[in-house]
Structure formats: C-alpha cells, structure tokens
C-alpha positions in Angstrom: 18.2 -9.0 -31.3 17.6 -5.3 -29.2 17.8 -6.1 -25.6 14.4 -5.1 -23.1 14.6 -2.0 -21.0 15.8 -3.5 -17.7 14.0 -1.9 -14.7 15.4 -2.1 -11.0 13.0 -2.2 -8.0 13.3 -2.6 -4.4 10.1 -4.9 -3.3 9.8 -5.6 0.8 7.1 -8.4 1.4 6.1 -8.2 4.8 3.9 -11.6 5.4 4.8 -13.4 8.8 8.1 -11.6 8.3 10.1 -8.9 6.7 11.8 -9.9 3.3 13.6 -7.6 1.2 14.9 -8.5 -2.3 16.7 -6.6 -4.9 16.0 -7.5 -8.8 16.3 -6.9 -12.0 13.7 -7.5 -14.6 12.0 -6.8 -18.0 9.7 -3.4 -17.8 5.9 -5.2 -17.1 3.1 -4.0 -19.4 -0.2 -3.6 -17.0 -4.1 -4.1 -18.3 -5.4 -1.2 -17.4 -8.9 -2.3 -19.1 -9.6 -5.1 -15.9 -10.3 -3.7 -12.4 -9.3 -5.8 -10.1 -11.7 -3.9 -7.2 -14.6 -6.5 -5.6 -16.9 -4.4 -5.6 -18.7 -6.3 -2.4 -15.6 -5.2 -0.9 -16.3 -1.3 -1.6 -19.6 -0.8 -0.2 -18.3 -3.0 2.9 -15.3 -0.6 3.3 -18.0 2.4 2.5 -20.4 1.5 5.2 -17.5 1.9 7.8 -15.3 4.9 6.2 -16.7 7.3 9.5 -14.8 4.5 11.5 -11.2 5.5 10.0 -9.9 7.2 12.9 -12.0 6.1 16.2 -9.5 4.7 18.3 -11.8 2.0 19.5 -13.2 1.3 15.7 -12.7 -1.6 13.2 -9.1 0.1 11.9 -7.6 0.6 15.7 -5.8 -2.4 14.8 -4.2 -0.8 11.6 -3.3 2.3 13.4 -1.2 0.5 15.6 0.7 -1.4 13.0 2.2 2.2 11.7 4.4 1.4 14.8 5.9 -1.6 12.6 4.6 0.0 8.8 6.5 3.5 9.2 10.1 2.3 10.2 10.0 -0.5 7.6 9.0 1.5 4.7 11.2 4.8 5.9 13.9 2.5 6.9 14.1 0.7 3.7 13.5 4.1 1.6 16.9 4.9 2.9 18.7 2.3 2.5 18.0 2.6 -1.1 19.5 5.6 -1.6 21.7 5.8 -4.4 25.2 7.0 -4.3 25.5 11.1 -4.6 21.6 11.2 -4.2 20.6 14.4 -2.3 20.2 13.4 1.6 17.5 15.7 2.9 19.0 18.1 5.7 16.2 17.9 8.5 16.5 14.7 10.1 12.9 14.4 11.4 11.9 14.9 7.4 14.1 12.0 6.1 12.2 11.3 2.8 12.1 15.0 2.1 12.0 14.9 -1.7 9.9 11.4 -2.5 7.1 10.8 -3.8 4.8 7.8 -2.3 2.0 6.3 -3.6 -0.2 4.8 -0.7 -2.6 2.3 -2.6 -6.0 1.5 -1.2 -5.1 4.6 1.7 -8.5 4.4 3.0 -8.9 7.2 5.5 -4.9 8.2 5.5 -3.8 6.2 8.2 -0.7 5.5 6.8 -0.4 8.4 4.3 -0.5 11.3 7.3 2.7 9.9 9.0 4.2 8.8 5.5 4.1 13.1 4.9 5.0 13.9 8.4 8.6 12.0 7.3 8.8 14.8 4.9 6.9 12.6 1.5 4.8 14.0 -0.6 2.3 12.0 -0.7 -1.0 10.6 -3.3 -3.4 8.2 -1.6 -5.5 6.7 -3.7 -8.9 4.7 -2.7 -12.2 3.1 -4.7 -14.2 4.3 -1.7 -16.1 7.7 -2.1 -16.7 7.5 2.1 -13.0 6.5 2.9 -11.5 9.8 0.4 -14.2 12.1 2.0 -12.9 11.5 5.9 -9.0 11.7 4.5 -9.2 14.5 3.1 -10.9 16.1 6.0 -8.8 14.9 8.3 -5.7 16.2 6.7 -6.8 19.3 6.5 -6.9 19.6 9.6 -3.8 19.3 10.6 -1.1 21.8 8.6 1.9 19.7 8.9 0.7 17.5 6.5 -2.5 19.1 4.1 -0.3 20.8 1.8 2.1 17.2 1.3 -1.1 14.5 0.4 -3.3 14.7 -2.3 -6.1 12.0 -2.1 -7.8 10.7 -5.6 -11.1 8.3 -5.5 -9.8 6.4 -8.4 -9.0 2.8 -8.6 -5.0 1.6 -9.4 -5.8 0.8 -12.8 -6.7 4.6 -13.7 -3.5 5.8 -13.0 -1.8 2.9 -14.7 -3.5 4.8 -17.7 -2.4 8.5 -16.9 1.6 6.7 -17.1 3.0 8.4 -13.6 5.6 7.4 -11.9 6.4 7.3 -8.3 9.8 6.7 -6.2 7.7 4.3 -3.9 4.6 2.4 -3.9 2.6 1.0 -0.9 0.1 -1.3 -0.9 -0.1 -1.7 2.7 -3.1 -4.5 3.9 -4.9 -4.6 0.4 -3.8 -7.5 -1.6 -5.7 -9.8 0.2 -8.9 -7.5 -0.7 -8.4 -7.4 -4.8 -10.1 -9.7 -6.8 -6.8 -10.7 -9.3 -3.5 -10.2 -7.1 -1.3 -10.8 -10.1 -3.4 -7.9 -11.9 -3.1 -5.4 -9.1 1.0 -6.4 -8.3 1.3 -5.9 -11.9 0.0 -2.1 -11.8 1.9 -1.6 -8.4 5.2 -2.4 -10.5 4.0 -0.5 -13.3 3.4 2.6 -11.4 7.1 2.4 -9.7 9.8 4.6 -10.9 12.9 2.8 -12.5 15.2 2.2 -9.4 12.5 2.9 -7.3 10.8 0.8 -4.0 7.6 -1.1 -4.2 6.4 -2.3 0.0 3.5 -4.8 0.1 2.1 -5.7 3.6 -0.8 -8.1 4.2 -1.6 -11.7 5.8 0.2 -15.0 5.4 -2.5 -17.7 4.7 -1.9 -20.1 7.6 -3.9 -21.7 10.3 -2.7 -19.0 12.7 -4.0 -16.2 10.4 -7.3 -18.2 10.2 -7.7 -18.3 14.0 -6.5 -14.7 14.6 -8.1 -13.0 12.1 -11.0 -15.0 11.1 -12.3 -16.6 13.9 -11.0 -14.4 16.5 -11.1 -10.9 15.2 -14.3 -11.4 13.4 -16.6 -13.5 15.2 -14.8 -13.3 18.7 -13.6 -10.5 19.5 -15.9 -8.1 17.0 -12.3 -6.2 16.1 -14.1 -6.5 12.7 -17.0 -7.0 10.7 -18.0 -10.6 10.3 -16.7 -11.2 6.6 -14.3 -8.5 6.6 -11.4 -10.9 5.1 -11.4 -14.3 3.3 -9.0 -16.4 4.5 -8.6 -17.9 1.3 -7.4 -14.4 -0.2 -4.7 -14.6 2.2 -1.5 -14.6 0.6 1.6 -17.3 1.2 4.9 -15.5 0.4 5.9 -17.7 -2.5 2.6 -16.2 -4.4 3.4 -12.7 -3.7 6.8 -13.2 -4.6 5.9 -15.4 -7.5 3.5 -12.6 -8.9 6.3 -10.1 -8.4 8.8 -12.4 -10.3 6.3 -12.4 -13.3 5.7 -8.5 -13.2 8.7 -6.9 -13.1 
C-alpha cells in the first residue's frame, strides 16, 4: 500500500501562553465550498472599518499587541529555517524571501510590520471596508506598499486556487469564525510543506469572560458590545485537536 504524503508544519498556538510544536502529519483536504464567515461579524467589522488605525479606536489594543505578536512570528520563522537555507543579508529585513498569508488582516495592523521585516505579505479579509482601509494605508508608506497585496476574499477561495505560503498567520480570527475546524483545515492546506502556522486567540476561561467580555465591552467600552462571543473562545486543547485532525 502506498504511504500517504507527509507534510511538516511548525504551528505556534498563542492563547494564555505560547506553544510551538513540530508535527508530522498527512496532507489535509479542505472543503472550499463551505464558508466559515459569520455574516453578522462581517457587517460588524465593516461598520468599524474606518477605525482600524485610530490610536484611540476599537482596534488600538490589537495594535499594541504587535509588540508581542510580531516578535513571536519573526522569531518562530527564524528558528525554523532549514540548514543551508539562504539567510537574508540585511538584519533589518530578517524575513526577506518569505511569503506570509495574513488571514483576517483587517486594516493591515499586522501585515505592515511583517512587510517591514522583509516578508512578501498577502492579506485577506471578507470585509470590503477593511480591505479598502488597508490598501489606502499601505499605499501611503513606500516601505511596504510594494510588499503587500490585499484581497477581499474568504480563505476558502484561496484554497480553491491551490496557492501555498511559507507561513500562514491567523491572529485574533479563529474566535470569530463559524466552524473553527474547517477554518484551521484551510489554514493548514495553504501552508507550504515545511512551512509555519501561527494562531493567536483568546482562551475560554473565567478570566477572559471578565476581561474580554464584561470589562472590554460593557465597562470600559473598548469594543462594541457583542463583538466577541465568549462561547467561541478556544481553549488550547481544542485548537490543538483541530490542528491534529487537519494534518
């Protein structure tokens, strides 16, 4: 019997803590016909699209999280370089030569710093207003405008194109999709053999309910009420199980 093809990915799951694992699994088959986008969420984020880069706006916390997210991704990618792989000459552009997919890129808060590190970034988001804002903001910065392509598509459309990336990043996205297992499977499908996969999301705990729901939405009004559904927050074990099943 012919043995199945094997793919090696380095997924990093950041919830209440960060984890990095080396897995060897069979290549997954995603279902591109089933959308994982909540239409209600699409309309919510579309209404807020003009606020993506507002330092006092609803997404300012995401922007501040880049001090954690960007080093996590950068260091994770540098650690997984294969022996003999060409190392970028410029220390300022350590991700040069890498193709990164930013899933649920919003207004480009994470795409832009990754591009500044030398990566060629594709940002996708199903919210038209967010993509419009992301394109306009990148166009004003000559350092990144030629290194980022934004598309207003769902992840399932990319799966149908059979494209692959050196790294796939889904940061603060999986808690907003209607079928996280299918979403994870699509992310795995889009990752090159030997590539890296990064998730950051909110753990489902009493603490996250008090902070991310009650405090953020109803006490301090940092984000609109109802933007998050605590029942859709993922414990590390559930996300890891979805990864295991997808590879």
